[in-house]
VMD Tcl script that builds the backbone (N, CA, C; Angstrom):
set m [mol new atoms 210]
animate dup $m
set s [atomselect $m all]
$s set {name element resname resid chain x y z} {
  {N N MET 1 A -30.511 27.314 -37.558}
  {CA C MET 1 A -30.144 26.096 -36.915}
  {C C MET 1 A -29.465 26.372 -35.577}
  {N N SER 2 A -30.232 26.461 -34.589}
  {CA C SER 2 A -29.627 26.661 -33.280}
  {C C SER 2 A -29.609 25.333 -32.528}
  {N N GLU 3 A -28.460 25.061 -31.929}
  {CA C GLU 3 A -28.320 23.811 -31.180}
  {C C GLU 3 A -28.547 24.104 -29.710}
  {N N LYS 4 A -29.298 23.238 -29.059}
  {CA C LYS 4 A -29.487 23.398 -27.630}
  {C C LYS 4 A -28.313 22.748 -26.914}
  {N N SER 5 A -27.763 23.451 -25.959}
  {CA C SER 5 A -26.651 22.869 -25.211}
  {C C SER 5 A -27.216 22.116 -24.010}
  {N N SER 6 A -26.582 21.045 -23.710}
  {CA C SER 6 A -26.989 20.218 -22.584}
  {C C SER 6 A -26.633 20.922 -21.278}
  {N N PRO 7 A -27.428 20.748 -20.234}
  {CA C PRO 7 A -27.090 21.393 -18.972}
  {C C PRO 7 A -25.791 20.842 -18.370}
  {N N VAL 8 A -25.389 19.668 -18.796}
  {CA C VAL 8 A -24.138 19.078 -18.314}
  {C C VAL 8 A -23.119 19.169 -19.447}
  {N N SER 9 A -22.027 19.861 -19.184}
  {CA C SER 9 A -21.022 19.997 -20.230}
  {C C SER 9 A -20.177 18.724 -20.304}
  {N N ARG 10 A -19.516 18.563 -21.397}
  {CA C ARG 10 A -18.668 17.396 -21.604}
  {C C ARG 10 A -17.537 17.361 -20.572}
  {N N ARG 11 A -16.995 18.532 -20.257}
  {CA C ARG 11 A -15.900 18.610 -19.283}
  {C C ARG 11 A -16.346 18.146 -17.898}
  {N N SER 12 A -17.515 18.583 -17.453}
  {CA C SER 12 A -17.993 18.173 -16.136}
  {C C SER 12 A -18.369 16.691 -16.127}
  {N N LEU 13 A -18.825 16.177 -17.246}
  {CA C LEU 13 A -19.149 14.754 -17.336}
  {C C LEU 13 A -17.884 13.915 -17.166}
  {N N PHE 14 A -16.796 14.276 -17.850}
  {CA C PHE 14 A -15.541 13.535 -17.717}
  {C C PHE 14 A -14.925 13.714 -16.332}
  {N N ALA 15 A -15.056 14.881 -15.756}
  {CA C ALA 15 A -14.546 15.107 -14.400}
  {C C ALA 15 A -15.304 14.245 -13.398}
  {N N GLY 16 A -16.596 14.137 -13.559}
  {CA C GLY 16 A -17.395 13.279 -12.675}
  {C C GLY 16 A -17.039 11.808 -12.839}
  {N N ALA 17 A -16.841 11.382 -14.074}
  {CA C ALA 17 A -16.468 9.991 -14.322}
  {C C ALA 17 A -15.097 9.683 -13.728}
  {N N ALA 18 A -14.167 10.619 -13.821}
  {CA C ALA 18 A -12.841 10.418 -13.235}
  {C C ALA 18 A -12.924 10.346 -11.718}
  {N N THR 19 A -13.766 11.170 -11.125}
  {CA C THR 19 A -13.939 11.150 -9.669}
  {C C THR 19 A -14.528 9.823 -9.209}
  {N N VAL 20 A -15.528 9.346 -9.918}
  {CA C VAL 20 A -16.137 8.064 -9.577}
  {C C VAL 20 A -15.111 6.936 -9.715}
  {N N GLY 21 A -14.294 6.979 -10.737}
  {CA C GLY 21 A -13.254 5.963 -10.913}
  {C C GLY 21 A -12.220 5.999 -9.813}
  {N N ALA 22 A -11.820 7.196 -9.398}
  {CA C ALA 22 A -10.836 7.316 -8.318}
  {C C ALA 22 A -11.399 6.812 -6.997}
  {N N VAL 23 A -12.650 7.120 -6.728}
  {CA C VAL 23 A -13.275 6.641 -5.492}
  {C C VAL 23 A -13.408 5.117 -5.519}
  {N N ALA 24 A -13.758 4.549 -6.656}
  {CA C ALA 24 A -13.880 3.093 -6.764}
  {C C ALA 24 A -12.525 2.419 -6.570}
  {N N ALA 25 A -11.471 2.995 -7.123}
  {CA C ALA 25 A -10.134 2.422 -6.958}
  {C C ALA 25 A -9.688 2.501 -5.504}
  {N N ALA 26 A -9.942 3.616 -4.857}
  {CA C ALA 26 A -9.568 3.758 -3.445}
  {C C ALA 26 A -10.361 2.799 -2.574}
  {N N ALA 27 A -11.628 2.616 -2.866}
  {CA C ALA 27 A -12.461 1.711 -2.072}
  {C C ALA 27 A -12.028 0.262 -2.239}
  {N N SER 28 A -11.517 -0.096 -3.398}
  {CA C SER 28 A -11.089 -1.483 -3.597}
  {C C SER 28 A -9.754 -1.767 -2.921}
  {N N VAL 29 A -8.920 -0.748 -2.728}
  {CA C VAL 29 A -7.609 -0.928 -2.109}
  {C C VAL 29 A -7.675 -0.760 -0.595}
  {N N LEU 30 A -8.640 -0.014 -0.092}
  {CA C LEU 30 A -8.715 0.313 1.328}
  {C C LEU 30 A -8.733 -0.899 2.244}
  {N N PRO 31 A -9.509 -1.958 1.997}
  {CA C PRO 31 A -9.470 -3.114 2.904}
  {C C PRO 31 A -8.086 -3.753 2.986}
  {N N THR 32 A -7.341 -3.759 1.912}
  {CA C THR 32 A -5.993 -4.326 1.912}
  {C C THR 32 A -5.055 -3.472 2.749}
  {N N VAL 33 A -5.164 -2.157 2.653}
  {CA C VAL 33 A -4.304 -1.260 3.417}
  {C C VAL 33 A -4.572 -1.411 4.904}
  {N N ILE 34 A -5.828 -1.473 5.285}
  {CA C ILE 34 A -6.185 -1.615 6.696}
  {C C ILE 34 A -5.708 -2.959 7.220}
  {N N LYS 35 A -5.866 -4.007 6.441}
  {CA C LYS 35 A -5.456 -5.345 6.852}
  {C C LYS 35 A -3.949 -5.414 7.044}
  {N N ASN 36 A -3.171 -4.761 6.180}
  {CA C ASN 36 A -1.713 -4.808 6.258}
  {C C ASN 36 A -1.164 -3.964 7.395}
  {N N ASN 37 A -1.924 -3.018 7.928}
  {CA C ASN 37 A -1.439 -2.157 8.996}
  {C C ASN 37 A -1.662 -2.737 10.389}
  {N N LEU 38 A -2.298 -3.900 10.478}
  {CA C LEU 38 A -2.494 -4.522 11.780}
  {C C LEU 38 A -1.153 -5.010 12.307}
  {N N PRO 39 A -0.919 -4.884 13.606}
  {CA C PRO 39 A 0.369 -5.332 14.146}
  {C C PRO 39 A 0.505 -6.857 14.050}
  {N N ALA 40 A 1.689 -7.282 13.697}
  {CA C ALA 40 A 1.958 -8.707 13.559}
  {C C ALA 40 A 2.228 -9.304 14.937}
  {N N ALA 41 A 1.996 -10.592 15.045}
  {CA C ALA 41 A 2.277 -11.280 16.300}
  {C C ALA 41 A 3.788 -11.278 16.531}
  {N N PRO 42 A 4.233 -11.046 17.755}
  {CA C PRO 42 A 5.674 -11.018 18.008}
  {C C PRO 42 A 6.297 -12.393 17.756}
  {N N ALA 43 A 7.464 -12.368 17.154}
  {CA C ALA 43 A 8.166 -13.621 16.853}
  {C C ALA 43 A 8.789 -14.164 18.122}
  {N N MET 44 A 8.904 -15.458 18.165}
  {CA C MET 44 A 9.532 -16.091 19.318}
  {C C MET 44 A 11.020 -15.775 19.301}
  {N N ALA 45 A 11.536 -15.364 20.450}
  {CA C ALA 45 A 12.953 -15.024 20.554}
  {C C ALA 45 A 13.779 -16.310 20.568}
  {N N LEU 46 A 14.860 -16.286 19.817}
  {CA C LEU 46 A 15.758 -17.435 19.798}
  {C C LEU 46 A 16.580 -17.451 21.076}
  {N N PRO 47 A 16.927 -18.613 21.564}
  {CA C PRO 47 A 17.757 -18.665 22.774}
  {C C PRO 47 A 19.148 -18.117 22.486}
  {N N LYS 48 A 19.747 -17.487 23.505}
  {CA C LYS 48 A 21.074 -16.909 23.337}
  {C C LYS 48 A 22.103 -18.027 23.225}
  {N N PRO 49 A 23.092 -17.851 22.354}
  {CA C PRO 49 A 24.125 -18.879 22.222}
  {C C PRO 49 A 24.977 -18.960 23.487}
  {N N GLU 50 A 25.431 -20.153 23.784}
  {CA C GLU 50 A 26.206 -20.367 25.002}
  {C C GLU 50 A 27.613 -19.799 24.899}
  {N N ARG 51 A 28.209 -19.802 23.715}
  {CA C ARG 51 A 29.595 -19.376 23.535}
  {C C ARG 51 A 29.713 -18.022 22.856}
  {N N GLY 52 A 28.729 -17.205 22.975}
  {CA C GLY 52 A 28.786 -15.912 22.303}
  {C C GLY 52 A 28.422 -16.058 20.837}
  {N N GLY 53 A 28.869 -15.104 20.036}
  {CA C GLY 53 A 28.549 -15.181 18.599}
  {C C GLY 53 A 27.066 -15.028 18.370}
  {N N GLY 54 A 26.471 -13.996 18.932}
  {CA C GLY 54 A 25.033 -13.816 18.868}
  {C C GLY 54 A 24.506 -13.287 17.551}
  {N N TYR 55 A 25.346 -13.147 16.544}
  {CA C TYR 55 A 24.870 -12.627 15.260}
  {C C TYR 55 A 24.025 -13.676 14.572}
  {N N SER 56 A 22.901 -13.246 14.073}
  {CA C SER 56 A 22.087 -14.142 13.247}
  {C C SER 56 A 21.526 -13.330 12.093}
  {N N LEU 57 A 21.314 -13.991 11.013}
  {CA C LEU 57 A 20.795 -13.334 9.821}
  {C C LEU 57 A 19.275 -13.243 9.956}
  {N N SER 58 A 18.820 -12.235 10.669}
  {CA C SER 58 A 17.394 -12.084 10.939}
  {C C SER 58 A 16.714 -11.368 9.770}
  {N N GLU 59 A 15.404 -11.250 9.894}
  {CA C GLU 59 A 14.619 -10.647 8.809}
  {C C GLU 59 A 15.004 -9.191 8.582}
  {N N HIS 60 A 15.194 -8.420 9.663}
  {CA C HIS 60 A 15.520 -7.008 9.460}
  {C C HIS 60 A 16.932 -6.830 8.907}
  {N N VAL 61 A 17.851 -7.754 9.187}
  {CA C VAL 61 A 19.190 -7.690 8.605}
  {C C VAL 61 A 19.110 -8.003 7.105}
  {N N GLN 62 A 18.325 -8.992 6.746}
  {CA C GLN 62 A 18.151 -9.322 5.327}
  {C C GLN 62 A 17.510 -8.159 4.585}
  {N N ARG 63 A 16.547 -7.487 5.206}
  {CA C ARG 63 A 15.913 -6.324 4.582}
  {C C ARG 63 A 16.938 -5.221 4.360}
  {N N TYR 64 A 17.828 -5.026 5.327}
  {CA C TYR 64 A 18.886 -4.017 5.165}
  {C C TYR 64 A 19.789 -4.367 3.990}
  {N N TYR 65 A 20.202 -5.631 3.902}
  {CA C TYR 65 A 21.074 -6.040 2.815}
  {C C TYR 65 A 20.407 -5.817 1.451}
  {N N LYS 66 A 19.108 -6.026 1.369}
  {CA C LYS 66 A 18.391 -5.798 0.119}
  {C C LYS 66 A 18.411 -4.314 -0.269}
  {N N THR 67 A 18.385 -3.422 0.725}
  {CA C THR 67 A 18.370 -1.992 0.418}
  {C C THR 67 A 19.741 -1.499 -0.036}
  {N N THR 68 A 20.805 -2.228 0.290}
  {CA C THR 68 A 22.139 -1.775 -0.081}
  {C C THR 68 A 22.562 -2.268 -1.459}
  {N N ARG 69 A 21.804 -3.173 -2.031}
  {CA C ARG 69 A 22.141 -3.672 -3.376}
  {C C ARG 69 A 21.885 -2.598 -4.412}
  {N N ILE 70 A 22.721 -2.581 -5.420}
  {CA C ILE 70 A 22.565 -1.575 -6.489}
  {C C ILE 70 A 22.042 -2.240 -7.731}
}
mol reanalyze $m
mol bondsrecalc $m
mol representation Tube
mol addrep $m
């Protein structure tokens, strides 16, 4: 009873399937990554206050505060 071995081993079959899955996952995410890397339109600058006190809670300040939370 001699068994013939297939020219494609089980290991290479699973490696190929994993490669195809990784390429499919990367291809599905790629359009989103490219779309998100486009430069955003510049925001309109707020007018300067007449009496000083130029601090405003802008988006980048809020982002900083979020990073300092524990």
